[in-house]
N, C-alpha and C positions, 0 to 999 in steps of 0.2 A: 083626684083624677090621675091616672097613670099612663105611661107610654108602654106599649107592648112591642115585643120583638120576637121574631122567629128566625132561627138559623135552621133551615130545612135541609137535612142531609139524607142521603140514601140509606144510611144505617139508623140514624136517630134524628128526631126533631127537637132542638133545644128551644124552649119557650121561656121568656122572661118578662117581668114587668118592672118598671123603674120609675122613680119619682122625678121631680122637676130637675134635680141635679144629676139625673141619670145614675143614681145609686140603685143597684138592683135590690128589689124588695123580695122577690121570689124567683127561682129558676128551676125548671124541670126538664129532664130529658125523656122524651117519649120514643119508644122504638118505632121505626118506620116499617109498618106492616102493610095492610091494604089501605087504599085511600080512605075508604069509609070508616074503618076503625081508627086510623091515625087522626084524621080530621076531627072525628067525634071527641077524641081525647084532648086535642088542642083546644077545641071550643069549651070543653068542660073546665080546662085550666083557666082560660081567660074570662069565662063567665062570672068568676068570683071577684072580678075587679071592674071598676068604672074606668073605661079607656078614653083617652083623648085622641090618640092616633096609634098606628102600627107600622112597623117596618119589617119587611120580609125579605130575607136573602135565601134563595132556593137553589138546590141542585138543578142542573139543567141538562140540555138546553131549555130555555124558557122563551115564551113570547113576550116581547117588550114594547111592541108598537101598539099604542092604544087605539089606532085606527084599524087594526086587524082583528079578525074574529078570534084569533088564537092568543090575544093579549091575556096575560095572567095564567096561561096554560104551561104545564110542563110538557115538553115536546118529545123528541125522539130519544128518550132515555132508555138505557138497557135495564133499568130498574123495573122488574116485573109488576105489571098492573098500573103503572104510573104514567105511561105514555098518553099524552093528550088529556090529562086530567086538568080541569079548570080549578087549580088550587086557589088562586086569588079570588076567583068568583065565588067559591064556596065560603071563603072568609067574609067577603063583602055581603053575602046574604044574611050574615049574623051580626055584623058590626057596621053601623053607619058612621064611620069615622074616616079621616084621611088615611091613605095607605101609601107607603113607599114600597116599590117592587123591583128587585134586582137579583143578581145571582149571589150565591153564598160567598164566592171568592171576591166579588166586587164589594160586598158588605164588609168582608174581612180586610180588604185593602183600605177601605174608608175608615174602619176602626183603628187600624195601625197608623194611618196618616194623622188622625185627630188625637188619639190617646196612646199610641204605641210607639213603634220603632221609627216612624217617620214624622214624629211631631216637629212642627216648625217648617216642614217642607210643603211644597205645593204639588208635588208629583211623586208617585211611587208605583212600582209593580209588586204585587203580592203573589207569590207562587206557592201553592201547597202541593206537596209530594206525599201521597199516602196510597190508599187503595186505588185512587185515580190521580190524575194531575190536572190542576186547573189554575187559572191566573186571573186576577182582577187588576184593573188599571185606574188610577186616579191622575188626571191631568188638570193643572191649574185649579186644584182644589175640588174638582168635580169628577164623579164617576164617568168614565168614557164608555160610550156605546155609539154605534152607528146604525146601519140597517138592522143589525142584530148585535148581541153582545159578543165580545171576543171569546174565542175558544182556543186559547193559546197553549193548552195542554195537548192539542192535536196537530201541532205543526210538524212538518217533515224535518227530520234531522239526518245528517250524514252518519253512516254506520261506522262504529268502531271497528278497526281492522281485525280484532280478535273475537268479534261477536257475530255469530250466525243465528242468533235466536230469532224466531219468526214474529214475536210480539204478541201481546195479549188484547189489544184493542179490537172489539168486535166489528168496528166500522173500517178501520184503516190498517190493522195489523201492526206494522212497525213504525207508527208515528211516535212522538215523544212519550205519550202515555203508555203506548204499547211496549216500549223498550225500557222505560225507567220508572214506572209506577211500582208500588210495593209488590204486587203479585209477580212481577217479572223476576224479582230476586229469588223468590221461593221456587218458581218454575225452572229457573236455570240451575239452581244449586241443590234443591230438595230441602233447604233449610230456611226458616223464616228470617227476615232481615235482622231483627233484633238479636238473633242468636248467632249470627255470622261473625267470625273473627274479623277484626278491623283491618287485618292485613290481607284478607281475601282479594283476589284479583277483581272480583265483581265490583268492588267499590270504585276502582279506577274507571271501569266501564260506566258505572252509574254517574260518576262525577263528570265524565266526558260528555254525556248526553245533557245533563242538567246545565253545565257550563255553556254548552253550545246554544241551548235555548236562551240563556241569559245574555249571551253575546248578541243573538238575534234581536231580543227585546231592546237591548241597549242601542243597537244601531238603528232600530226603527223608531223608538219612542224617546230615547235619551232621558230616562227618569232620573230624579235626584237620588233615589234610593231603591234598592231591590231587597225585598223581605222574603225569607224562606220559612215556611211553616209545614205542618203535617208530620205524621209519625215517622216517616223515613228520615226527615231532616233533624230529628232529635238526637243527633250524634255528631259530636264536635269534629271527629276525624273526617267525616264526609263533608262538612262545611269547609274545612281547610283544603281538602282536595278540590272542591268546586272552585274555590277562590284561585288556587294555583292554575287549574285548567282554564279558567276565565282569562287570566293574564296571558297564558300561552296562546290561547286561541285568538284573543283580540290582537296580539302581536304588535302592540304599541300604536295601533291605527287610530283609535278614538280615545281622547282624554276623558277619564272618569275620576270621581273622588277617590281618595285612598281606599284600597280594596277592603280593609277591615271595617270601614265606615260606609261602604257602598253596598256590599252584599252582606246582609246581616240576618240573624235569626229573629223570629217574631218576638215582640215584647209582651204580647197578650196571649200566651199559650192557651190554646183551646177555648179562648174567649173572644178572639178577634171578630168572628162572624156575628156573634150575638150582640156585642158592644156596637159594632157597626150598624146592625139592624136597628137597635134602639136609637142611635144617633140619627139615622135616616127617618125613623118614625117621628122623632121630635121635630126635625126639619119639615116633615110633611104637615105637621100641625100648624106651622106658620103660614 
């Protein structure tokens, strides 16, 4: 018997099965195309295994209240064809096992807390900066959610004095995601982020917005650790700029751990979400 995990992203669905020690036996990335085609491929993958439970961390927003009809659905996503798809319901039709259901960033935060950069802590915020921006929160060892799950990538931020960019977010324009996600770099400069010189002014603007978000998260949640992941953050010079901006913007107001130990890069690169999903699946089996 195995545990199944799915990190469901807008670009690809990472599926994995793991044994009792959560050693991954097989992992497969499936392109996210139409719901019908993608879900069929997911089922074909897991049908080859005898499953004990499954954990699913999905791109969102998603329905998380079991008392509501939209529980298990992907909601108002800009991903074409996926709005209001009953993703969890489709899986439950095929597998009569316990399920854990949360966002992809919540799963990643949980994976980093248990087996990654926040091991030994009880709380953390995980922020991914890539094509979009999303954040997951673990407090007192448990994934945080209320009436809905947090959408911390869409908070409003104070505009940088040198920035007049309108933003890319289709819902809010110049929210955090609209001003600091990967596409904003290319739209402003005409060059992909990974090809930009590290001395380009855009990195100071980028760090300003990300650090501002981290100050807001710190003042609101006071996590023991903040973990940064995603393609945009795979650059040491940006991490250092974010740390310096965080110190400047916090202005000595709230005490935090040493900055190099407080704001850190993910310890499970590109695996945080799937490992967190497997962990949650194993817990659901209990």
